[in-house]
N, C-alpha and C positions, 0 to 999 in steps of 0.2 A: 606429683611424681614423674619418674622417669619410667616412659611409653617402653613394655618390653618387645614390642614390636623394632625398637630402635636398636638391642641389644644388636653386638655381632662377636662374631668368633675371631680367634688371635688372626684370621687371615683378614678381616673387614665385613665378613660377613652375616646378613643374617641368623640367629642361630637356630634359625627353624628349616632351615634348606638345607638341601645335600646337590652340595659341589655346584648350585644355582646361582646365578649375579643377581643384586637387588632388584634386578628391572622385573623378575617373576613377581613383586609383589605389586605392579600396576593393578594388576585385578584385584577391583576392592567392591566389586556386585557379587548379587547371589545368585549370579550364572555363573554352572560348571563350566571351565573351556577345556576340561578333558574328560573321558571318558571314567569318571571314578561314582561314589555314591557321595551325594552332599551331606555333611556333618551336620548342620545348620541344626535339626532336628536333636540330635545327640546334645547338643551345646543350649540348646533350649531347655530340656530337661535337666542339665546341671543348673545352669541360673535359677531354675523354678526352684529344685531341689535347696537352693543359697536362700532365696526370699524366705520358704515358707521354715526352714529351719533359724533364721534369724541369728547365728552366731554369727556371721558376715551380713551385711548390709547393702545396694548398689541402687542404683538411678539409671537410670537412660544417658545421662551425661555421662554414667562412671564405662559405658560400651564402648572402648576405642575402636573395636573392629568385631563383626556377627558376618562369618561368611559362610561359603561350600567346605572351606578349609579349615577357616581361621575363628577362634575365639579369644579376644584380649579385652581385657575389665579389671577393674580396678577394685576392689572388695574394702569395705568401711567397717566399721569397729568401733563405736561410743562417739561416729560423729568424725570421727578421725578415718584417712586413708590409709590402711592398714598391709594390705599383700596386693598384688602385681597376680596377674591369671593370665598366663597363653597358653593356649592348648592348641596346636597346628598338625592338621592330617596332609601327611606325604605319601600319598598313591603310589609315588614309585619305591615304593620300603615295602610293602605299604607298611606301616606305622604313625604311632605320634609321637609328638614332641613336647612335652609338658615343661613349663618353666615357671616360676614362682617366685617372686621377687619379696623380700620381707623389708619394709621399709625399715622397722626399727632399729633393727639389726644391720640393715644393707646388703642383706647377702643377698645372691640369687641362685637357684638350684635347677638343674635340669634332669630330666628324665626321659628315657627312650620306650614305648610303649609298643608291644607287637599288636594289641588288641585293645578296644574300648574298655573293655572290661578292668585291663591292668590300668588304664588310664582312670578307671572309676576308684580301685586301690590306692590310688599315688593318691585322689584327692581327699581318702577317707585315713590314711598315714598322717597326711599333714593339716588333719582335722578341719577341710576349708568344707568336708561333707561331715557328718557324721551317720546318716542311715544311708545305704548303698542302694536300697530295694527301687528308688524312683530311677535312678539311673541305669540298673541293671534292666529293668523294665522299656528303657528309652532300647537299652540294647536288642531288646527282642522286637522291639519296635523295627528299629532296622534291619535286623534280617527278615521279616516278610518283605519289606519292602524295596530293597535293595539284591536281595539274592533270589535268582530265578529258582524255582520250583524243579523238582527234579523231571516232572512231565514236559516243563516249559520246552519249547525250540525256538525261541527268542534269542536274538544274539545281542541284548540290550540287555547291558546291566540291573535295567531297574524293571520290575515287576508288579505292573504296573493291573489295579485291578479288571480294568477297561480292557486290557489287552489281552494279558496271559493266566491273569487269576480271576475266573468266575465264583465267585461262591455267596453262598447266602450272610446276610449283612446280621451281624450277634447286636444290634444295637437300640434295637426294640427291646432286645431282653437286658442288657445292660441298664437302659431308661427305666425298664420295669423294676431292678433290683433295686437303683437309688433310690425310687418314689417308696417302697417298703420301709426303706430307711428314716426318710421321710414321715411317713407313715407314721412310724413306733413309735419317733423323738427321743427315743435312747443315745441314740448318736448325732451326729452332726456330719460332713464332709465338704471335702474340698476337690472338684474335681480339675485333674490333670491333663489328661487326654481321654475324649471319647470318640470313638473311631468304628465305621463297619466290622472292625476285628479288634479294637481295642478298648478296654477302660481301664484309666490309671488313676490314681483317685487318693487322698487320706483320708482316713475316718479319724474323728474327733471325738473323746470321749469328753463331755462337762464333767463325768461326777469321777474323775481321775487326772485330776489338776491340764484337762485339755492335753491330755497325752494325747499323742500323733502317730496311727500307724498307717503306714503305706502298705498298699493293697495294690496288685496290676491282675488282671487277667485279660491274655490273648489268644486270639481264635486262631490258630495252624492250619490254614485250609489245605496247602500241598502235602499233607502228612497223611498214610493210608494207612490206617482212617483218620480223619480231621480229630486236634483235639484241643483242648483248653489248658492254655499253662497260666497257673494261676502261683503268685508269689507274694507271701505276707510277709510285712518287716524285713529284716536283711534275707528271710529264707531263701533258699536255690526253691526257682519253680519247679512245680511239679504238672507230670500230666493226667489231664482224666479227661476220657473219650466219652461220654457221657455229661452235658448242662445242669443235671439232677445232682449229680456229683458234685461239682461245683455251689451249689447252693446248698448245700449238705455242709460245706467246710463255712458258709457264716452261717452255720446252726449251732455247730458244737461249741463255741464261746460266746455266743450268746450276742453275736453280733442284730442275728435277725429272729426274731423268735417265733414267729407265725410264718413258719415257712412253708407250709401246705399250702398256705392261699398262696402262696407269692409260685408255686408251681401251677396251681391251678391256671393261675392268671397266663403263665406261661405257656400254659400244656395249648398244643396245635387241637382242636377238635377235630377228628379223623374218623372218616367212615371206616365202618369194619371191613369191606368190600372196594378197590380198588382198579378201575380198567386201563388198557393198553391195546392200542390197537398195532396190530403188525401186519405182514404178509408170510405168504404158504412159505417161502423160497428162504422165509429166515428160521423157520418152527425148527427144523432138527439143531441149527446149532447154535438155539434158547434152551433147548432141551439138557444140550451136553453142558453149555460153558452157563446158561442161563441169563436174565436177561437185562441188559445192558451193558454186554460184555462183548463190542464191537466200537471199530472206528467210524464205522459210518453216522453221517448226521443225515435227519429225517428233514429239520428247520438250519435254512441258514445261523440261525442266533441258537440253537444247539447247544448246550455245553459236552461234554466230553466228560464221560464217566456217571452221567445223568440221566436217569429213566423219569422220562414225563407221563403221566396219572391223569387218570379223569374220574369224577364223583359217579355218571354212569357211561356206560358203554355205546350209546349213540356221537353224545361227544366223542368220544376217543373216536370213535370207527369217521367221524367227521374228519380229525386232522389226517388218519389215514387218506381221505382221501384226498385231499384238499395238499400232501404232502410235498414239497419242493424236491424231495429224492424222487419223486417219480418222473419229474422231467430231465432227469439224466439217465433214465434207461431206454433201454431199447426199443423195448415194447412196452410201455404203460399200461394196457392194457391187461397184460398177464397178470399184473401187479393188484391192478384196481380188481379185478375178478375173483383175486384173492386172499383177499382180505381175514383174515383171526383177529376176532374181539379176545383177548384175557384177559381172564379174572384173578386179580391179586388179594391175597389174605392176609392185613395189615396185622394182624395178630402176628406173622412170622417175620415182619421186616425191624428192624432197629431203628423204631422210631425220634432218637438224636438226629437221623440221614433225613428225613423226613420234614421238606419244605413247600410251603406254598409255591406256586411257579411265581416267578420274578419276572418272566416274560409276557404277563399280560398283565393289563392295566385293566384296575377296574373301578368302576363310579363310585360314588362314596356308600349311594345305595344298594350295591352289587355285592354278594356272595360270592367268597370264593368256588371253585369249582375245580380246577385243576392241579396238580403239586409235582413237586421236583421229589426222586428217589435219588441223593448221593451214594450210589453204590450198584453192587448188584444185586438184583431178586434170583434168589436161588428157584428153582424147579419146583421145587417142594411148595412154593408159596404159591405158586400158579395153576389156574385150568382154566381149557376152554370153555368160555363163555356162548360166544355164540361163532357164524363163520357165513360168510357170503355166501360160501361155495357148499354148505352144508345144508341142508333142510331140517333133518333130524339127526336126533344123540345116538345115534347108533352109526350116521355117517361120521360125524363128529369122534368118537371114538378111534374111529379108524385111522384118523389123523397121528396119534400118538403113535402105532405101531409101523 
């Protein structure tokens, strides 16, 4: 079959280029040469969807090119090469050029798409894929990976977990969800993507002619509050603010029967009271704005918008005593002599925002004792437990006046 990359327009230029010469095609590796998001992940989702649906087939020999910008593949049916597919991302647009060549009819068509979603629509209407969900999920993944979160000051096009997005991993939750499906043995599945923030898989019903339903769950930590986006079949993704709401979606159609035990296994055993140590100098601000509504960092690895809590007041106080922030103030003793321990009523917190502290590495036999709260703790959930500047309850109360 004639490779689509060899097609030229009327002026002799490659069909996918925008006023560029053929020398621009020479970059065949997977390394970006410009400041644009790689499309490899999107292209792999398309190939995966084609492979799973089995309307067309392909082997590694059929993939003529797979790079940051270009997918060029020959698709087979009944052992015969039938469709040539080329997708080229043009960052100068930005847009996509989708070119298909029908070997039976010896016809070529070309579509210019303004977004990856439009690419999927073209493949859907051309009959190359039958269920758009997997590819739409790939678009969700691209959104978090290549889009700067609103709060980010990074100049990079790529917002990586290590640099601009620090968020609690959802991978353990996703694994337990899949383990419950395994345990009940009512469905099987094929995992397409399992990462810190995304689970994309095909649910297979052996009692219904092995019907395949694509399911995607994507955690979006940059929204306020963070949400899980869930898409089933060809449906549009729906936002959920609570992980338990996501689980209930699996319960309604009977995908998981014993949802209560799954919730228990996912539920973190949180003490009724947690503690945070701060300094008298910050108390008025905490009263007005809540705990966590500040840009000050007590430790270099502290995450913005996260409050760090401990199981007991003495652990909390030890962090205040050793805080890196103290080294930056003019009179460290003035802060160290005015440590205040706050007691937090966890029943008044949003449990979906509470996570185990990822900055503390535990040995296998150690139990967790520190926590992260991703949000602002309201004043109504706080009271003073103790203070290094107060010796009795009467003095504590004067701090609040």
